[in-house]
C-alpha positions as CSV (number, residue, x, y, z in Angstrom):
1,M,0.0,0.0,0.0
2,L,2.8,2.4,0.8
3,R,4.4,1.8,-2.7
4,F,1.0,2.4,-4.3
5,L,0.6,5.7,-2.4
6,E,4.1,6.7,-3.4
7,T,3.4,5.9,-7.0
8,W,0.1,7.7,-7.0
9,T,1.1,10.8,-5.2
10,G,4.7,11.1,-6.3
11,V,5.8,11.6,-2.7
12,A,8.8,9.4,-1.8
13,E,8.4,7.0,1.1
14,P,11.8,6.8,2.8
15,H,10.8,3.9,5.2
16,I,10.4,1.3,2.4
17,S,13.4,-0.9,2.5
18,A,15.4,-1.9,-0.5
19,W,14.4,-5.6,0.1
20,R,10.7,-4.7,0.2
21,R,11.0,-2.7,-3.0
22,E,12.5,-5.8,-4.6
23,V,9.9,-8.3,-3.7
24,C,6.7,-6.2,-3.3
25,G,4.8,-4.5,-6.1
26,D,3.0,-1.2,-6.0
27,L,-0.4,-2.7,-6.9
28,T,-0.6,-0.9,-10.2
29,A,-0.6,-4.2,-12.0
30,A,-4.1,-4.8,-10.6
31,F,-5.4,-2.0,-12.8
32,A,-5.8,-2.3,-16.6
33,L,-4.7,1.3,-17.1
34,S,-3.7,0.7,-20.7
35,Q,-7.2,-0.5,-21.8
36,T,-10.0,1.8,-23.0
37,P,-12.2,2.9,-20.1
38,T,-15.7,1.3,-20.1
39,A,-18.4,3.9,-20.4
40,F,-20.9,4.2,-17.5
41,P,-23.8,1.9,-18.3
42,T,-27.1,3.2,-19.3
43,G,-30.5,1.7,-18.8
44,L,-30.0,0.9,-15.2
45,P,-32.8,-1.2,-13.6
46,D,-35.7,0.3,-11.8
47,T,-34.6,0.4,-8.2
48,A,-38.1,0.9,-6.9
49,R,-39.1,-2.4,-8.4
50,L,-36.1,-4.2,-6.9
51,V,-37.0,-2.7,-3.4
52,S,-40.5,-4.0,-3.8
53,E,-39.4,-7.5,-4.7
54,A,-37.0,-7.5,-1.8
55,D,-39.8,-6.5,0.6
56,A,-42.0,-9.2,-0.8
57,E,-39.4,-11.8,0.2
58,K,-40.2,-11.1,3.8
59,S,-43.4,-13.0,3.5
60,L,-41.8,-16.1,2.0
61,P,-41.4,-19.2,4.3
62,A,-38.0,-19.8,6.0
63,A,-35.4,-21.5,3.8
64,T,-34.8,-25.2,4.4
65,A,-31.7,-27.2,3.6
66,P,-32.0,-29.7,0.7
67,A,-32.1,-33.4,1.5
68,S,-28.9,-33.9,-0.6
69,S,-26.4,-31.7,-2.2
70,S,-23.1,-31.7,-4.0
71,T,-20.0,-29.6,-3.8
72,P,-20.0,-26.9,-6.4
73,P,-17.3,-27.4,-9.1
74,Q,-14.7,-24.8,-9.7
75,E,-15.1,-22.8,-12.9
76,T,-12.9,-23.8,-15.8
77,G,-10.1,-21.5,-17.0
78,S,-8.3,-18.8,-15.1
79,R,-8.7,-15.1,-14.4
80,P,-7.3,-12.8,-17.0
81,A,-3.9,-11.6,-15.9
82,I,-1.9,-8.5,-16.8
83,P,1.6,-9.7,-17.7
84,L,4.0,-9.6,-14.8
85,G,7.8,-9.2,-14.9
86,Y,8.6,-12.6,-13.4
87,R,11.0,-14.8,-15.3
88,F,13.0,-17.5,-13.4
89,D,14.9,-20.5,-14.6
90,T,16.0,-23.2,-12.1
91,T,18.6,-26.0,-12.7
92,S,19.7,-28.7,-10.3
93,W,22.6,-31.1,-10.0
94,T,24.0,-33.8,-7.7
95,D,27.4,-33.8,-6.0
96,P,28.2,-37.5,-5.3
97,A,31.3,-36.6,-3.3
98,T,29.3,-34.8,-0.6
99,G,25.9,-36.5,-1.1
100,R,24.3,-33.1,-1.8
101,L,21.6,-32.0,-4.2
102,W,22.1,-28.5,-5.5
103,F,19.8,-26.0,-7.2
104,K,20.3,-22.6,-8.8
105,T,17.6,-20.1,-9.8
106,V,18.4,-17.3,-12.1
107,N,16.2,-14.2,-12.4
108,S,16.1,-12.7,-15.9
109,G,12.9,-10.8,-15.3
110,S,12.1,-7.2,-14.2
111,L,10.8,-8.2,-10.8
112,G,12.5,-9.7,-7.8
113,G,10.8,-12.6,-6.0
114,G,10.7,-14.4,-2.6
115,F,11.3,-18.1,-2.6
116,T,11.0,-20.9,0.0
117,A,12.4,-24.4,-0.2
118,Y,10.6,-27.1,1.8
119,T,11.5,-30.7,2.7
120,V,8.6,-33.0,1.8
121,N,9.8,-36.5,2.7
122,H,12.8,-38.5,3.9
123,R,13.9,-36.0,6.6
124,A,12.5,-33.8,9.3
125,Y,10.5,-30.8,8.0
126,A,12.5,-27.7,7.4
127,A,12.1,-24.5,5.3
128,W,14.6,-22.1,3.9
129,P,13.7,-18.6,2.6
130,Y,15.5,-16.8,-0.2
131,T,15.2,-13.5,-2.1
132,C,16.1,-13.6,-5.8
133,A,16.7,-10.0,-6.9
134,T,16.4,-8.8,-10.5
135,G,19.4,-9.8,-12.5
136,S,20.8,-12.1,-9.8
137,S,20.5,-15.7,-8.7
138,I,20.1,-17.8,-5.6
139,S,21.7,-21.2,-5.0
140,D,21.7,-23.7,-2.2
141,Y,22.3,-27.4,-1.4
142,F,20.5,-30.1,0.5
143,S,22.6,-32.7,2.3
144,A,20.4,-35.7,1.3
145,L,23.0,-38.3,2.4
146,T,23.6,-36.8,5.8
147,Y,20.0,-36.1,6.8
148,G,18.0,-38.5,4.7
149,G,20.3,-41.4,4.0
150,G,20.3,-40.6,0.3
151,P,16.7,-40.1,-0.9
152,Y,15.4,-36.6,-1.2
153,D,12.1,-34.8,-1.8
154,V,12.3,-31.1,-1.8
155,D,10.0,-28.4,-3.3
156,L,11.1,-24.9,-4.2
157,H,8.2,-22.4,-4.3
158,G,8.3,-18.9,-5.8
159,P,5.9,-16.1,-6.8
160,D,2.9,-16.5,-9.2
161,G,2.7,-20.3,-8.7
162,Y,6.3,-21.0,-9.5
163,L,7.3,-24.5,-8.3
164,R,10.2,-26.8,-8.9
165,G,10.1,-30.2,-7.2
166,F,13.1,-32.4,-6.8
167,Q,12.9,-36.2,-6.0
168,G,15.6,-38.9,-6.3
169,D,18.5,-40.5,-4.4
170,V,22.0,-39.1,-4.4
171,R,23.4,-42.6,-3.9
172,T,22.5,-43.4,-7.5
173,W,25.2,-41.0,-8.5
174,S,27.8,-42.8,-6.5
175,D,27.6,-45.8,-8.7
176,S,29.3,-45.1,-12.1
177,T,27.6,-48.1,-13.7
178,K,24.2,-46.6,-13.3
179,G,22.5,-43.8,-15.2
180,H,22.7,-40.3,-13.6
181,P,19.6,-38.5,-14.8
182,E,18.8,-34.7,-14.6
183,A,16.1,-32.6,-16.1
184,Y,15.4,-28.9,-16.3
185,V,13.3,-26.4,-18.2
186,T,14.0,-22.8,-19.3
187,D,11.5,-20.1,-20.3
188,A,11.4,-19.7,-24.1
189,G,10.2,-16.2,-23.6
190,D,7.1,-16.5,-25.9
191,G,4.6,-17.0,-23.1
192,R,3.8,-20.5,-24.4
193,Q,6.7,-22.8,-24.4
194,L,9.5,-24.2,-22.2
195,T,12.7,-25.7,-23.4
196,L,13.3,-29.1,-21.8
197,G,16.8,-30.4,-21.2
198,L,17.5,-34.0,-20.3
199,A,21.0,-35.1,-19.3
200,N,22.7,-38.4,-18.3
201,S,26.2,-38.2,-16.9
202,G,26.2,-41.8,-15.7
203,G,27.5,-45.1,-17.2
204,A,24.2,-46.5,-18.4
205,A,21.4,-45.3,-20.6
206,V,18.4,-43.6,-19.0
207,T,14.8,-43.6,-20.3
208,F,12.9,-40.5,-19.3
209,T,9.1,-40.3,-19.3
210,L,7.8,-36.9,-20.5
211,P,4.6,-35.2,-19.3
212,D,2.6,-36.4,-22.3
213,G,3.5,-40.1,-21.5
214,S,6.1,-40.5,-24.3
215,T,9.6,-41.7,-23.5
216,R,13.1,-40.5,-24.5
217,S,16.2,-42.6,-24.1
218,V,19.4,-40.7,-23.3
219,A,22.7,-42.6,-23.7
220,A,25.4,-42.6,-21.1
221,G,27.1,-39.2,-21.1
222,G,24.5,-37.9,-23.5
223,S,21.8,-35.1,-23.4
224,W,18.7,-34.2,-25.3
225,Q,16.6,-31.0,-25.8
226,G,12.9,-30.6,-26.6
227,T,10.0,-28.3,-25.9
228,L,7.0,-28.4,-23.5
229,S,3.9,-26.3,-23.9
230,A,1.9,-24.3,-21.4
231,D,-1.9,-23.9,-21.7
232,S,-3.6,-21.0,-23.4
233,D,-3.2,-18.9,-20.3
234,G,0.6,-19.6,-20.0
235,R,0.1,-21.9,-17.0
236,Y,1.9,-25.2,-16.8
237,D,2.3,-28.1,-14.3
238,L,4.6,-30.8,-15.8
239,T,6.6,-33.7,-14.4
240,V,9.5,-35.7,-15.9
241,T,10.6,-39.1,-14.4
242,A,13.3,-41.6,-15.1
243,D,13.7,-45.4,-15.0
244,T,16.6,-45.4,-12.6
245,G,14.5,-47.0,-9.8
246,D,15.3,-44.4,-7.2
247,G,12.2,-42.3,-7.5
248,F,13.8,-39.6,-9.7
249,A,11.3,-36.9,-10.7
250,R,11.5,-33.2,-11.6
251,R,8.3,-31.2,-11.4
252,F,7.9,-27.8,-13.1
253,A,4.9,-25.5,-12.5
254,G,4.2,-21.8,-12.9
255,R,3.1,-19.3,-15.5
256,L,4.8,-17.9,-18.6
257,Y,4.5,-14.4,-19.8
258,P,5.6,-13.1,-23.3
């Protein structure tokens, strides 16, 4: 609200911290100021008639609950959205020497964002907050071998529904005879597509299962690139798995803007 008042009045607010300016908007994106104003409607209803009908309802019997009912379904589609300046790309990798899973998120958009990583399974619940400023990046690791015995299940949440989920087992990477899968996506910048990257740095081929149910085999030491599509509103929620038998999965969810 302070940023909105500052923008609206032109009076600088010295008490807004640099961090808050980075992660909090000024609410102006909630207004479609660039669109043609809608004229005030004509032919408004007769309010006297509406008052009369409302008064008549007082004589109606008390309402009774129906004998049976069903939960109302959610409407299809999503609300129209004014394009926001969020654009994040997250990659991950495993360090077998330390038994750690790493992630790195790069911000190439015009807005900063707050992120939180959560443990889901295999270890005691914990959460880590981050701030990814415009033009910068955040990176951290999870000691899966130390605290979970090898398996990991971690979710990284960001603004506007951004989610990256990491599942697998770091012990797989300690065996050079096995496949070492990794998957990531990057924003293509057109508001509709993601570039999917698959990699296998291990000693055996890996078969990945893509979100549409198709499979892609990546040879030992090989890689592959393809594309994934968001829906008509730019939203996506896609998961890639691998046949390594260790529960490997990478989930990608969020919204794309042109």
